[in-house]
N, C-alpha and C positions, 0 to 999 in steps of 0.2 A: 504494500500500500504506500502511495506517495506521501511525502510530508504534508502536502496540501490537503489531501483527503483525511489524513490523520488529524490535522488541526481542527477540522469540522467536528470531530468527536469531543474535543476538549474546550473549544473557545467559549461555549456558553455554560461552562461548569458553575461559575459563581452566580450568574444571573438566574439560572434554573433553581439553584438551591438556596438562594437568599430569601429571607423572610423579614418583612418590615419590623424593626424593633418595637414600633409602637403597638403592634398587635399583642406583644407579650404583656404590655401594661393594660391594654383594652380587655383582654380575657383573664387578667390577673394570674398569669402563668408564673409559677415559682421556678424560674430558670436555675438550673443546677440544684434543684430541690432546696433552694434557699429562700427564706423570707426576705422582705425588703430591707430589714435591719441587719441582714447577714447571718442570722441564726438559721440553723438547719430545720427543715421540715421533719417532724417526727414521723418516722416510717416503721418503727418497731420498738420492741422492749428487749433489753439484754441484761444479764447478770454477769457477763464476762468481764467488763471493765467500765470505768467511768472517766470520761474526759471532761474536765471542768475548766472553763476559762472566763466565765462571766455569770452575772446573776440578772434576773429580770425583776425590776422594781418599778411599780406603777406603770407596767406595760412598756418599760424602757430597758434597753440593754445597758448594763452597768459593768465596767471593767472589774476584774477580780484576779487574785493570785491564782496561777494555774495549778491544777492538781490532776494527777493521773493515778488511778487505782486499778490494780489487777485483782479481780475477785474480792474487792473491798480493801485490799492492802495498798497503802501508799507506795509508789515505786521507790521513793527515797528510803523507806524503811526496808524494803526488800533488798536494796543494794547498799545497805549500811556500811560505809567505808571504815568505820571504827572496829568492825568485827574482823579481826585479823585471822581468825581460825578458818573462815570461809574464803577460799581462793576464787571459786567459781560459783556463779549463781544461775546461769542460763538453764541448765538441766532441771534445777528446782522450779524455775519459773514455767518451763514447759509442763512439768507435772501439775503445777498449780492451775494453769490455764486449761489443761485437758481434763484433770480429775476434780477440779473445784476447790480443793483444800491444799494447804501446805503439807508436804510429806513428813513423816517421822524419818529418823536417820536410816532405819531399816528399809522403809519404803523407798527412800531416795536412792539408797545403794542398789536395791533391786531394779529400780527404774533405769538407773545409769547403765546397769548391766544389760537391760533389754535394748536400750538405745545403741549400745556398743555392738550388740549381736546383729543389728540390722544394717551396719555400715557396708557390708559386702554387697556388691552389685551382681546381677545375674551374669552367668558365664558368657563371655564374648560381648557384653554390653558396651564396654569402652571402645573396642575395635570396630564393632558393627554399627554403633549408634553415635557415640560421642565424637569419634575421629572421622566419621564419614559425613561429607557435605556440611562441615562445621560452619555455622553462621557467623557473621561479623560480631554480632551482639550476644553476649553470654546469657542475657535474659531470654532470648529466643531459644538458646540451647537448653536452658533449664525447662522452659515450657514444653519443648519437644520431648525431652527426656522423661518428664512426668507423664506425658501422654503415652510414650512408648512403654513405660513400666506397666501400664494397663494390660499390655499383651502378655506379660509374665505372671499375671495374677489370675489364677483359675477361678477366683471368686470375686472378680472385679465389680460385678453388678450387685453384689450383696450389700444391703443397707443396714444389716444388723450391727449392734453396738460393738461387738468384738471385732468385726472386720473393719469398721470405721476407725476404731482406736488403733488397731494394728497398722492400718494404712497411714494414718497420721504420724505415728511413731517412726515407721519405716522411712517416710519422706523427710521428716525432721532429721533423721540420722544420715540419709543418703545425699540430700541436697548439697551439703558442704563439699563432699567428695566430687559430685557431678560438676559443681561450680569450678573447682580447681582443675580438674581434668579437662573441662571444656575451655578454660582459659589457655592452658598450654596447647591444646589442639588448635585453637584459634591463632595463637602466636606462631605455631609451626606452619600452619597453612598459609597465613597471609603475611608473615614477617620472616619466614625462613629461619626460625629459631628452633632450638631443641625441644622435643616432646618429652617433658619430664613427668614420670609416673611413679611417684613415691607411694609405697604401700602405707595404709593407715596403721597406726600403732595402737593395738588394743589397750584399753584402760585410759587413754587420753580423753580429756574433755572435748567438747565441740570446738572451742576456740583453739585449744592446743592442736587438735587434728588439722584445722585449717592452716595454721602457721607451719606446722610440720610438713604438710603436703605441698604448701605453696613455695616455701623457701628452698632453693636448690641445695643448701647445706643443712637444711632441717633444723637450724639453730634459732632459738628465740629465748627471751628472758621471761620469767614468771610475771613481771610487771607488764610486759607486752601482751601476754596471754590474758591477763586479768583485764586489761584495757579493751581488748577485742571482745571478751566476755560481756563487759558492760555494754558495748555497742549492740550486741545481739539481744541483750535484755531490754534495752531501750526501744529496740525495733520490734519486739515480740508481739505487741498488741497496741491498738490505739482506737478502740471503739468500733461500733458496727457501721458507722456512717462514712468512714474513709472509703475511698473509691474501690480499692482492691478487696476490702472486706465485704463491702456491699455487693461487689461482683460475685464473691463466693456465695453470699446469701441468695442472690438472684438465681444463680445456676442451681444451687441446692434446692430452691423452691420449685424448680422445674423437674425435680427428681432425677437429676443426672448423676453419674458416678463421681466418686471423689476425685479421681485423676483429672477429669474434665473440668471440675470446679476449681481445683488448685492451679491448673495450667492457665485458666482464664484469669485468675487472680494475679498470676505472675505477669501476664500480658498487660493488665491494668497498672501494676506497680511500675512497669517499665516507663510509663508515660512521663513526659517532661513536666507535667503539672502535678505529678504524684511523686513516686520514689526517685524518678530520674531528675528531680529538681536539684539534687546535690551536684550534678555536673555544671549546671548554670551558676551555682554559688561559687564553686572552685574556679571556674573560668573568669568570673567577675573579680574574684579576689586576686587572681594572677594579674589581671589588667591593672588593678589598683597598685599592686606591688611594683609593677614595671613603670608606672607613671608618677608615683609619689616618691620623691627623692629621699625625704626624711620621714620615716614611718612614725616617729615620735612627735611630729609636729601636727597638732590638732588642726591648725589652719589649713595646712596642705591637704590633709586627709579629707577635711570637710569640703574643701574646694573641689576635689575630684568627685566626691559623692554628689555635690551639687550638679556637676556636669552630667552625671548618670541620671539624676532625677529630672534634669532639663532635656533628657533624651539626646545629649550631645556626645555621650560616651557609652562604652560597652555595646549592648545590642539595641540601643535606642528605644527601649521599651519604657524607660522612666522608672523601672522597678529596681529596688535595692534587694537583690536576692539574698535570702537568709534572714530577712526581716519580715515579720508579720505572719499571721496564721489565721485559718478559718475559725478557730475556736478560742485559742489562747489570746489574751489581751495584755495583762500586766507581765506575765512570765510564762514560758514554756518549761515545765518541770524537767523535761528531757534535756533541754539546753542547759539548764542550771546544773544538773548532775554532770553532764558531759564536760561542761566548762571547768568544773571543780577537778575532775580526774585529769582532764587535758592539761590543766595548769601544772599539776604534779609531774606529769610525763614530760612536759616541755621544759621545766625548770632546769637551768644550767646546761641546756643543749643549744644547738644551732637553730632550734625551732622557737626559742623563747621570744625573739623579736617579732616573729610572725604572729605568735599568740597575742602579744600585746597590741599588734595592729588590728587583729580581729576584735579585741575588746574595744578599741577605739571606734571601729566601724559600728559595732553594736551601740555604743554610747552616743555617737554623734548623729547617726542616721535619723532618729525622730526629730532632732532639732533642725537638721538640714531639710527634711521633707516639709516640716511646718513652715520654714522660712521661704522655701521655693514654691510651694503649692498654696500656702496660706490656709491650709486646713489642718486641724489637729485630729489625729486618729490614734486610738489605742494600739500600740505596736510594741512587740518585743522580738528578741532574736528567737528564731525557731531552731530545731535540732540540727538543721543543715548548715547553720552558721559554723558549727564546730565539727560536724561529723566527718566531712571530707578532709579537714585538717588533721584529725586524729588518725584517719586511715593513712594519710601521707606520712605521719610520724612512724606508723607501723610498717612503712615501706610496702603498702598494699597498692597494687596498680589501680588506676582510676576505672579501668574496665570492670572491676569487681565491686565498686562502691554499691551499686544498686542490687547486684546479685547477693551481696552480703545482707542487705536489707531483706531480701526474699528468704534467705536462710533463717533469719530471725523471726520473720513474720508468719512463717508456716504454722507456728503454734497458735497464734491468734486466729488465723483463717480456720484452722481445724476446730477450735473452740466454738466459733460462731456457726460453722457448718453443723456441729453437733446440736446446738441450740435450735437451729432452723429445722433440722430433721425431726426433733422431738416435739417442738411447739409451734413451728411455722404453719404447716398444714395447708397453706394456700399459695398458689403461684403468684409471685410478685408481678403485678401488671398495672403500672400507673397509666393514666389517660393522656392522650395527645389530642389537642384541638385542631381540627382542620380549618384552614382559612378560605378554602375554595367554596364559593356559593353555587349551588346547583351542579348539574352535570354538563359535560361538553359533548356536543353531537359527534358521533363517529363519522369519519370521512373515509371512504374507500381509498386504497393506496393510489389508484390511477387518477384520482381527483385532487391529490394533495399538492 
């Protein structure tokens, strides 16, 4: 087909699919399932977690300190940094999300053993699936691998509790391995690098397994493993309304299999407005580092932030990535925790100056936005302000930032799937208003 004929297929793409924005107001459509004040439309009830960022007083949204609770427990309490006896928390949090309560020591030890026993992949899976037609993006590799694992499950269509729990545990155990193997397969295929395939070491925690398999020399410190463990914990769950979790619930409500539901959630998390946002944050931070000569000078930092807000720098969107959240207003508890741990990890290293720069961006951005736009909006740093920085300190490649998010979030997706299976009972089907009036008369092809 000639380029001219091809063009006819594409040239009206925008005009055909554009809808007058005024119609959304006319029909009171909640775009993005959001109310006019930015609060979310209530679409369900959950006991898995609570994401709190504001209060409604006299029908008005009022900013409040951010809080994140897993099964009723504050995330800060679950990750208590003063408890030196507990090196790792992620496995305990997976247990909490899936089983509903914190485990005893015996229960936790048994659960860790079960996770450990599931890390092995089916025979030939790496060569036939992971290393064949490897996609550029590891998120696509994860989604494809999850769908392919359906083929190895003789009871894949079973919706009973035992199978659902076993499948969730299996994926929580295997996703980190699949992620690292897919990364090296991608580097080998597209960058002519070596295909490194370290075996996992039985008995290692999830974060230790990731670092051990990822690093060519398999070496890492306990502080590094603890920091990665914190990242997995912070990403493990974030309410039923976030896009990927809602995706899990939507597919579950249609009564599809767990592999299809979790693969779809991975596809959602890949999105640049969801889990993929961390790439935008790091890219913006790199530009600021390159264009601000003195990172400790507030005036210089603020001046470049002003250029970003005025759409004169970075991607010309006017957005300061890493600032602001759909729910949190005064503070994002994940960012608060991550900042504390990141400060300890960066202290006395070559990363300390960059950490202080990120603190300045966090502190100055609200002032700059107010000055440049003339509007005051409750705004705090979100988890992405520091997550990419932490991964960089851990020498984790940027291609793995969002896949690591998925490795942590599989626990939350599973918990919400369980809840939807037990109490949902109805397929999720919101309404869409059509703006066309009447019908169009059919015209035979020879008369068009």
